[in-house]
NUFI-292016 format. One record per residue: residue number from 1; x negated, y negated, z negated of N, C-alpha, C in turn. Coordinates in nm, 3 decimals. Layout:
BEGIN
PT    nr      n_px      n_py      n_pz     ca_px     ca_py     ca_pz      c_px      c_py      c_pz
PT   NUM         X         Y         Z         X         Y         Z         X         Y         Z
...
// end
This chain:
BEGIN
PT    nr      n_px      n_py      n_pz     ca_px     ca_py     ca_pz      c_px      c_py      c_pz
PT     1    25.221     2.324     9.156    25.066     2.331     9.256    25.059     2.244     9.361
PT     2    25.130     2.123     9.350    25.126     2.027     9.444    25.030     1.913     9.413
PT     3    24.979     1.866     9.517    24.888     1.746     9.511    24.934     1.656     9.585
PT     4    25.039     1.547     9.528    25.106     1.455     9.583    25.004     1.337     9.648
PT     5    24.889     1.330     9.607    24.788     1.243     9.644    24.752     1.267     9.789
PT     6    24.746     1.367     9.831    24.694     1.416     9.950    24.799     1.390    10.076
PT     7    24.717     1.375    10.199    24.819     1.367    10.327    24.912     1.223    10.332
PT     8    24.985     1.217    10.228    25.077     1.092    10.229    25.141     1.070    10.076
PT     9    25.178     0.958    10.060    25.266     0.932     9.932    25.389     0.994     9.974
PT    10    25.430     0.981    10.088    25.595     1.055    10.121    25.682     0.968    10.034
PT    11    25.651     0.863     9.959    25.795     0.821     9.910    25.895     0.767     9.973
PT    12    25.842     0.709    10.102    25.951     0.643    10.178    25.981     0.730    10.317
PT    13    25.926     0.848    10.314    25.958     0.959    10.416    26.113     1.016    10.387
PT    14    26.180     1.021    10.482    26.326     1.077    10.463    26.296     1.239    10.458
PT    15    26.384     1.323    10.396    26.397     1.438    10.399    26.453     1.491    10.553
PT    16    26.383     1.560    10.630    26.411     1.618    10.763    26.567     1.661    10.759
PT    17    26.641     1.629    10.863    26.800     1.659    10.882    26.786     1.812    10.873
PT    18    26.693     1.870    10.944    26.708     2.014    10.981    26.711     2.092    10.865
PT    19    26.666     2.078    10.741    26.661     2.145    10.630    26.805     2.168    10.550
PT    20    26.922     2.068    10.622    27.048     2.105    10.584    27.093     2.239    10.604
PT    21    27.000     2.303    10.729    27.059     2.429    10.765    27.072     2.548    10.663
PT    22    26.957     2.513    10.583    26.919     2.640    10.462    27.016     2.563    10.355
PT    23    26.977     2.417    10.319    27.037     2.366    10.196    26.964     2.423    10.082
PT    24    27.033     2.441     9.965    26.953     2.489     9.851    27.004     2.631     9.807
PT    25    27.062     2.691     9.905    27.099     2.814     9.867    27.000     2.904     9.840
PT    26    27.028     3.016     9.750    26.923     3.135     9.715    26.987     3.256     9.798
PT    27    26.904     3.334     9.844    26.981     3.473     9.896    27.087     3.533     9.816
PT    28    27.163     3.532     9.864    27.273     3.631     9.800    27.378     3.650     9.900
PT    29    27.485     3.763     9.875    27.566     3.818     9.944    27.693     3.728     9.941
PT    30    27.777     3.687    10.050    27.887     3.604    10.039    27.861     3.464    10.095
PT    31    27.732     3.430    10.095    27.699     3.289    10.170    27.682     3.306    10.304
PT    32    27.721     3.233    10.385    27.662     3.203    10.529    27.636     3.034    10.557
PT    33    27.568     3.016    10.669    27.535     2.870    10.696    27.664     2.808    10.745
PT    34    27.689     2.704    10.694    27.802     2.642    10.749    27.817     2.532    10.880
PT    35    27.680     2.493    10.896    27.621     2.385    11.006    27.642     2.446    11.121
PT    36    27.727     2.408    11.235    27.768     2.452    11.358    27.610     2.461    11.438
PT    37    27.626     2.564    11.516    27.485     2.603    11.592    27.427     2.461    11.662
PT    38    27.543     2.400    11.737    27.477     2.277    11.805    27.412     2.169    11.720
PT    39    27.489     2.157    11.584    27.414     2.071    11.484    27.262     2.126    11.449
PT    40    27.269     2.236    11.446    27.125     2.296    11.415    27.027     2.263    11.521
PT    41    27.076     2.294    11.666    26.983     2.277    11.772    26.943     2.115    11.779
PT    42    27.035     2.028    11.717    27.007     1.892    11.755    26.903     1.859    11.624
PT    43    26.925     1.907    11.515    26.841     1.883    11.421    26.684     1.954    11.452
PT    44    26.688     2.066    11.531    26.564     2.122    11.557    26.477     2.023    11.633
PT    45    26.586     1.952    11.744    26.506     1.876    11.876    26.435     1.759    11.787
PT    46    26.559     1.702    11.661    26.477     1.591    11.610    26.344     1.602    11.506
PT    47    26.338     1.732    11.470    26.215     1.790    11.380    26.088     1.796    11.490
PT    48    26.121     1.838    11.611    26.008     1.826    11.695    25.963     1.703    11.750
PT    49    26.079     1.600    11.765    26.050     1.483    11.803    25.964     1.388    11.692
PT    50    25.990     1.435    11.577    25.902     1.351    11.473    25.831     1.478    11.384
PT    51    25.778     1.537    11.464    25.708     1.670    11.372    25.610     1.617    11.295
PT    52    25.509     1.525    11.321    25.416     1.482    11.229    25.482     1.418    11.099
PT    53    25.601     1.353    11.114    25.653     1.301    10.986    25.712     1.427    10.910
PT    54    25.773     1.517    10.973    25.816     1.625    10.897    25.716     1.714    10.819
PT    55    25.604     1.735    10.884    25.510     1.782    10.821    25.462     1.702    10.708
PT    56    25.446     1.569    10.712    25.393     1.488    10.603    25.485     1.469    10.486
PT    57    25.640     1.499    10.535    25.732     1.531    10.436    25.684     1.647    10.335
PT    58    25.658     1.728    10.405    25.629     1.868    10.322    25.494     1.841    10.248
PT    59    25.382     1.779    10.310    25.265     1.742    10.234    25.202     1.889    10.192
PT    60    25.190     1.861    10.059    25.139     1.986     9.975    25.222     2.039     9.884
PT    61    25.344     2.052     9.918    25.464     2.074     9.828    25.504     2.198     9.847
PT    62    25.473     2.304     9.756    25.509     2.435     9.804    25.664     2.464     9.821
PT    63    25.742     2.403     9.718    25.882     2.424     9.738    25.935     2.364     9.893
PT    64    25.879     2.256     9.902    25.932     2.213    10.036    25.890     2.302    10.162
PT    65    25.769     2.324    10.139    25.723     2.449    10.244    25.813     2.552    10.244
PT    66    25.855     2.613    10.157    25.946     2.724    10.134    26.075     2.701    10.195
PT    67    26.127     2.580    10.200    26.259     2.545    10.251    26.247     2.553    10.397
PT    68    26.126     2.510    10.460    26.095     2.501    10.607    26.099     2.645    10.654
PT    69    26.018     2.729    10.576    26.018     2.888    10.582    26.154     2.939    10.607
PT    70    26.230     2.919    10.514    26.348     2.993    10.505    26.427     2.921    10.627
PT    71    26.414     2.794    10.657    26.497     2.735    10.773    26.454     2.807    10.896
PT    72    26.318     2.821    10.911    26.289     2.880    11.043    26.331     3.000    11.064
PT    73    26.346     3.092    10.967    26.409     3.228    10.965    26.547     3.217    10.993
PT    74    26.619     3.140    10.922    26.788     3.141    10.936    26.796     3.086    11.098
PT    75    26.716     3.008    11.164    26.732     2.950    11.277    26.723     3.060    11.380
PT    76    26.654     3.185    11.358    26.660     3.276    11.463    26.779     3.360    11.424
PT    77    26.746     3.422    11.292    26.843     3.547    11.240    26.980     3.525    11.231
PT    78    27.043     3.396    11.212    27.161     3.381    11.213    27.216     3.292    11.352
PT    79    27.141     3.208    11.388    27.184     3.120    11.514    27.131     3.185    11.652
PT    80    27.028     3.249    11.616    26.970     3.303    11.770    26.911     3.194    11.844
PT    81    26.847     3.078    11.787    26.804     2.989    11.860    26.654     3.001    11.854
PT    82    26.620     3.047    12.028    26.483     3.083    12.029    26.383     2.956    12.049
PT    83    26.429     2.851    12.054    26.359     2.721    12.048    26.271     2.699    11.910
PT    84    26.322     2.797    11.810    26.272     2.761    11.691    26.123     2.828    11.680
PT    85    26.078     2.893    11.781    25.939     2.954    11.786    25.820     2.878    11.743
PT    86    25.828     2.738    11.793    25.704     2.660    11.740    25.706     2.625    11.599
PT    87    25.823     2.626    11.552    25.845     2.585    11.404    25.799     2.721    11.332
PT    88    25.820     2.844    11.389    25.803     2.944    11.296    25.650     2.965    11.311
PT    89    25.577     2.918    11.423    25.417     2.949    11.413    25.362     2.829    11.333
PT    90    25.416     2.712    11.339    25.367     2.596    11.259    25.378     2.627    11.099
PT    91    25.490     2.707    11.079    25.523     2.719    10.906    25.421     2.845    10.879
PT    92    25.396     2.948    10.979    25.301     3.050    10.928    25.160     2.989    10.894
PT    93    25.134     2.895    11.014    25.008     2.833    10.977    24.963     2.737    10.851
PT    94    25.079     2.674    10.803    25.071     2.583    10.712    25.065     2.667    10.576
PT    95    25.145     2.777    10.601    25.147     2.848    10.454    25.025     2.925    10.436
PT    96    24.941     2.960    10.543    24.821     3.033    10.535    24.703     2.929    10.522
PT    97    24.712     2.815    10.543    24.589     2.716    10.534    24.579     2.620    10.442
PT    98    24.731     2.565    10.412    24.706     2.460    10.320    24.635     2.472    10.177
PT    99    24.578     2.371    10.143    24.497     2.379    10.008    24.514     2.244     9.956
PT   100    24.524     2.249     9.821    24.503     2.110     9.740    24.364     2.066     9.742
PT   101    24.360     1.965     9.662    24.236     1.884     9.665    24.105     1.969     9.607
PT   102    24.167     2.066     9.519    24.046     2.157     9.466    24.043     2.267     9.541
PT   103    24.090     2.281     9.666    24.041     2.379     9.729    24.138     2.534     9.722
PT   104    24.237     2.510     9.639    24.329     2.632     9.610    24.440     2.617     9.689
PT   105    24.479     2.747     9.779    24.618     2.756     9.863    24.710     2.713     9.778
PT   106    24.796     2.627     9.848    24.932     2.596     9.760    25.030     2.703     9.791
PT   107    25.039     2.767     9.886    25.157     2.884     9.908    25.142     3.015     9.843
PT   108    25.215     3.056     9.750    25.225     3.181     9.691    25.278     3.281     9.794
PT   109    25.184     3.375     9.851    25.241     3.451     9.954    25.256     3.613     9.899
PT   110    25.312     3.708     9.955    25.342     3.820     9.907    25.355     3.930    10.025
PT   111    25.352     4.059    10.018    25.412     4.152    10.130    25.562     4.172    10.057
PT   112    25.636     4.211    10.162    25.776     4.267    10.108    25.744     4.402    10.016
PT   113    25.654     4.484    10.038    25.655     4.609     9.999    25.593     4.561     9.839
PT   114    25.518     4.481     9.821    25.481     4.452     9.689    25.581     4.392     9.602
PT   115    25.681     4.316     9.668    25.796     4.261     9.594    25.898     4.324     9.561
PT   116    25.914     4.445     9.622    26.033     4.538     9.604    26.071     4.564     9.464
PT   117    25.980     4.576     9.379    26.007     4.606     9.235    26.085     4.480     9.178
PT   118    26.109     4.359     9.239    26.175     4.255     9.216    26.336     4.260     9.267
PT   119    26.357     4.335     9.357    26.474     4.350     9.405    26.487     4.433     9.552
PT   120    26.616     4.443     9.602    26.634     4.540     9.711    26.568     4.480     9.835
PT   121    26.549     4.554     9.924    26.485     4.499    10.037    26.567     4.386    10.115
PT   122    26.703     4.406    10.124    26.764     4.314    10.194    26.754     4.160    10.122
PT   123    26.714     4.158     9.990    26.699     4.037     9.932    26.531     3.983     9.954
PT   124    26.422     4.055     9.952    26.282     4.056     9.942    26.265     4.031    10.090
PT   125    26.310     4.067    10.176    26.276     4.028    10.320    26.299     3.892    10.347
PT   126    26.401     3.819    10.265    26.440     3.699    10.265    26.355     3.592    10.181
PT   127    26.282     3.656    10.096    26.185     3.583    10.005    26.072     3.503    10.076
PT   128    26.057     3.359    10.049    25.984     3.282    10.124    25.847     3.312    10.103
PT   129    25.822     3.385     9.992    25.653     3.441     9.985    25.633     3.547    10.109
PT   130    25.717     3.609    10.149    25.690     3.670    10.263    25.709     3.602    10.386
PT   131    25.604     3.510    10.413    25.623     3.437    10.504    25.577     3.482    10.657
PT   132    25.504     3.609    10.627    25.473     3.678    10.775    25.584     3.730    10.823
PT   133    25.686     3.754    10.747    25.836     3.793    10.840    25.857     3.702    10.964
PT   134    25.813     3.577    10.939    25.849     3.494    11.066    25.769     3.550    11.196
PT   135    25.649     3.624    11.165    25.579     3.684    11.287    25.667     3.782    11.320
PT   136    25.739     3.871    11.271    25.837     3.947    11.329    25.957     3.885    11.390
PT   137    25.997     3.776    11.330    26.095     3.716    11.434    26.046     3.634    11.541
PT   138    25.923     3.599    11.544    25.871     3.557    11.679    25.829     3.634    11.767
PT   139    25.826     3.759    11.732    25.774     3.889    11.810    25.918     3.887    11.881
PT   140    26.035     3.912    11.787    26.163     3.952    11.833    26.202     3.821    11.982
PT   141    26.185     3.716    11.945    26.193     3.605    12.039    26.113     3.638    12.171
PT   142    26.009     3.655    12.155    25.905     3.709    12.271    25.969     3.817    12.354
PT   143    25.993     3.927    12.288    26.056     4.049    12.360    26.188     4.003    12.413
PT   144    26.275     3.919    12.346    26.396     3.910    12.417    26.363     3.817    12.561
PT   145    26.262     3.754    12.535    26.245     3.672    12.667    26.158     3.739    12.784
PT   146    26.152     3.870    12.739    26.060     3.965    12.843    25.915     3.932    12.812
PT   147    25.863     3.874    12.712    25.716     3.845    12.719    25.650     3.954    12.608
PT   148    25.665     4.099    12.669    25.622     4.186    12.574    25.471     4.186    12.528
PT   149    25.375     4.139    12.603    25.230     4.101    12.568    25.239     4.032    12.425
PT   150    25.307     3.922    12.447    25.308     3.827    12.340    25.402     3.885    12.213
PT   151    25.484     3.973    12.263    25.565     4.032    12.143    25.466     4.148    12.058
PT   152    25.384     4.195    12.160    25.292     4.293    12.083    25.192     4.217    11.971
PT   153    25.158     4.095    12.011    25.077     4.011    11.946    25.128     3.978    11.822
PT   154    25.247     3.962    11.824    25.324     3.900    11.684    25.354     4.020    11.587
PT   155    25.391     4.134    11.659    25.435     4.248    11.572    25.300     4.272    11.516
PT   156    25.196     4.295    11.579    25.051     4.323    11.516    25.037     4.230    11.416
PT   157    25.071     4.097    11.434    25.049     4.008    11.300    25.129     4.045    11.165
PT   158    25.254     4.073    11.213    25.330     4.142    11.092    25.271     4.255    11.037
PT   159    25.224     4.341    11.119    25.177     4.448    11.069    25.034     4.435    10.972
PT   160    24.971     4.330    11.024    24.852     4.302    10.942    24.878     4.284    10.780
PT   161    24.995     4.232    10.743    25.040     4.219    10.625    25.112     4.317    10.571
PT   162    25.202     4.397    10.639    25.289     4.520    10.612    25.247     4.647    10.656
PT   163    25.162     4.695    10.616    25.099     4.828    10.688    25.185     4.936    10.600
PT   164    25.227     4.917    10.504    25.298     5.050    10.450    25.444     5.032    10.409
PT   165    25.511     4.951    10.466    25.634     4.913    10.445    25.744     5.032    10.505
PT   166    25.791     5.111    10.417    25.869     5.226    10.474    25.965     5.270    10.357
PT   167    26.081     5.184    10.356    26.167     5.177    10.246    26.257     5.313    10.272
PT   168    26.299     5.383    10.147    26.385     5.511    10.156    26.505     5.492    10.226
PT   169    26.573     5.371    10.215    26.706     5.313    10.250    26.699     5.187    10.302
PT   170    26.750     5.152    10.413    26.748     5.064    10.481    26.914     5.008    10.496
PT   171    26.947     4.899    10.470    27.102     4.868    10.481    27.114     4.875    10.650
PT   172    27.255     4.885    10.691    27.291     4.883    10.818    27.300     4.752    10.882
PT   173    27.299     4.727    10.999    27.343     4.598    11.038    27.468     4.543    11.018
PT   174    27.486     4.429    10.976    27.607     4.362    10.964    27.604     4.219    11.026
PT   175    27.694     4.209    11.146    27.673     4.067    11.189    27.754     3.941    11.099
PT   176    27.836     3.990    11.016    27.888     3.901    10.927    27.795     3.836    10.805
PT   177    27.714     3.918    10.797    27.610     3.905    10.670    27.465     3.825    10.733
PT   178    27.452     3.721    10.679    27.340     3.641    10.740    27.202     3.695    10.713
PT   179    27.205     3.784    10.614    27.078     3.883    10.588    27.061     4.000    10.667
PT   180    27.149     4.035    10.754    27.155     4.169    10.805    27.220     4.163    10.940
PT   181    27.220     4.041    10.994    27.269     4.027    11.146    27.162     4.080    11.218
PT   182    27.014     4.060    11.195    26.919     4.150    11.254    26.861     4.241    11.173
PT   183    26.791     4.331    11.249    26.727     4.450    11.165    26.632     4.409    11.041
PT   184    26.644     4.468    10.946    26.529     4.448    10.848    26.390     4.494    10.916
PT   185    26.283     4.407    10.887    26.176     4.440    10.914    26.092     4.561    10.856
PT   186    26.023     4.657    10.925    25.953     4.760    10.837    25.831     4.762    10.929
PT   187    25.748     4.858    10.853    25.621     4.908    10.938    25.629     4.982    11.069
PT   188    25.733     5.100    11.001    25.758     5.200    11.154    25.853     5.126    11.251
PT   189    25.930     5.019    11.191    26.022     4.965    11.310    25.918     4.866    11.383
PT   190    25.821     4.809    11.353    25.715     4.712    11.415    25.645     4.806    11.501
PT   191    25.597     4.923    11.472    25.527     5.012    11.539    25.606     5.063    11.658
PT   192    25.741     5.094    11.618    25.839     5.145    11.731    25.854     5.030    11.837
PT   193    25.867     4.918    11.819    25.908     4.819    11.899    25.776     4.790    11.973
PT   194    25.668     4.800    11.922    25.527     4.783    11.991    25.520     4.889    12.091
PT   195    25.574     5.010    12.071    25.580     5.113    12.152    25.661     5.077    12.263
PT   196    25.772     5.048    12.268    25.852     4.993    12.379    25.822     4.904    12.454
PT   197    25.752     4.790    12.400    25.674     4.696    12.448    25.585     4.746    12.553
PT   198    25.495     4.857    12.516    25.390     4.929    12.588    25.447     4.993    12.725
PT   199    25.549     5.051    12.664    25.627     5.129    12.770    25.695     5.045    12.887
PT   200    25.744     4.919    12.851    25.763     4.854    12.961    25.646     4.789    13.050
PT   201    25.547     4.779    13.000    25.411     4.728    13.059    25.352     4.820    13.120
PT   202    25.429     4.958    13.122    25.362     5.078    13.211    25.244     5.131    13.127
PT   203    25.227     5.108    13.005    25.117     5.176    12.929    25.122     5.267    12.851
PT   204    25.183     5.383    12.924    25.242     5.521    12.837    25.143     5.553    12.727
PT   205    25.012     5.585    12.759    24.937     5.623    12.641    24.947     5.544    12.521
PT   206    24.936     5.406    12.529    24.935     5.312    12.421    25.068     5.334    12.377
PT   207    25.187     5.346    12.419    25.330     5.354    12.391    25.350     5.475    12.292
PT   208    25.280     5.585    12.354    25.287     5.723    12.281    25.215     5.700    12.147
PT   209    25.097     5.643    12.149    25.003     5.619    12.026    25.113     5.543    11.918
PT   210    25.175     5.421    11.967    25.234     5.343    11.883    25.381     5.436    11.821
PT   211    25.425     5.525    11.888    25.552     5.577    11.868    25.505     5.697    11.755
PT   212    25.410     5.743    11.783    25.344     5.854    11.695    25.314     5.798    11.556
PT   213    25.262     5.687    11.564    25.210     5.597    11.441    25.368     5.585    11.376
PT   214    25.448     5.535    11.415    25.567     5.522    11.373    25.661     5.639    11.287
PT   215    25.599     5.746    11.362    25.692     5.887    11.315    25.605     5.948    11.193
PT   216    25.476     5.865    11.180    25.396     5.926    11.073    25.446     5.873    10.947
PT   217    25.555     5.811    10.921    25.601     5.740    10.800    25.718     5.813    10.748
PT   218    25.730     5.877    10.643    25.798     5.965    10.613    25.940     5.939    10.590
PT   219    25.982     5.776    10.547    26.118     5.760    10.523    26.170     5.682    10.653
PT   220    26.076     5.682    10.766    26.115     5.603    10.888    26.273     5.624    10.938
PT   221    26.338     5.519    10.935    26.487     5.515    10.956    26.469     5.513    11.117
PT   222    26.559     5.613    11.184    26.569     5.581    11.347    26.463     5.663    11.384
PT   223    26.460     5.761    11.468    26.340     5.833    11.524    26.323     5.795    11.651
PT   224    26.214     5.757    11.687    26.163     5.733    11.839    26.150     5.825    11.916
PT   225    26.199     5.969    11.896    26.158     6.065    11.987    26.195     6.041    12.119
PT   226    26.326     5.972    12.144    26.331     5.956    12.315    26.247     5.847    12.373
PT   227    26.210     5.766    12.278    26.082     5.649    12.371    25.959     5.774    12.373
PT   228    25.922     5.835    12.286    25.800     5.914    12.293    25.810     5.999    12.411
PT   229    25.926     6.061    12.429    25.934     6.171    12.543    25.915     6.081    12.687
PT   230    25.978     5.958    12.683    25.959     5.893    12.816    25.850     5.832    12.830
PT   231    25.776     5.789    12.710    25.619     5.757    12.741    25.512     5.856    12.773
PT   232    25.558     5.995    12.706    25.467     6.124    12.753    25.487     6.146    12.878
PT   233    25.613     6.110    12.947    25.629     6.137    13.087    25.536     6.059    13.210
PT   234    25.495     5.930    13.149    25.399     5.844    13.224    25.302     5.807    13.133
PT   235    25.211     5.903    13.088    25.083     5.850    12.990    24.969     5.820    13.067
PT   236    24.992     5.791    13.188    24.866     5.732    13.280    24.837     5.600    13.214
PT   237    24.914     5.525    13.147    24.902     5.376    13.115    24.783     5.387    13.036
// end
């Protein structure tokens, strides 16, 4: 579904070095990124310095955009590079807005929940069609930086797409596995984190509402009763 006549011919545009981070690997157990963190940071800086050229290289090519989406996820999930936030935002925007000359969206999108019939959640959470998972990652970056209001905004962006993602089983975190170094995104997980953000902002009532919503999911892993009790103690917010 590419339209190579749009935006640029791209014949003389080099592939951005940053995409070496992902390479051509498919999600699987046993693989891990081989590039050093400092190299990944340097390539990200190069991407930003030539952002227009990098996006022109992507053009309207769905597979190239998929690689950018996966790379943006990996830079946070594996390397913990918070500076990837802008690339995450741009990748979401491009995936949601790019159209070919016929006005057809070029990017095939799916929710994790709808894709679970194809494979386990540990695999589908990394499927590039589920581009909104970048909103979860972006929220984590904001939360880690103490930007709770911004984190709420991005968790809500994730929830806009994943309103009923409540898997029966969620794999435990595994620092050695690139797919599990950070928690698997879920609907109750996002609600629980939103509650925590509201709590830190002194908004007890909003925190309690978010935690109660998290508990409404039958298979929710990890009960937020502790956070609810703390929120209830200061619900004046």
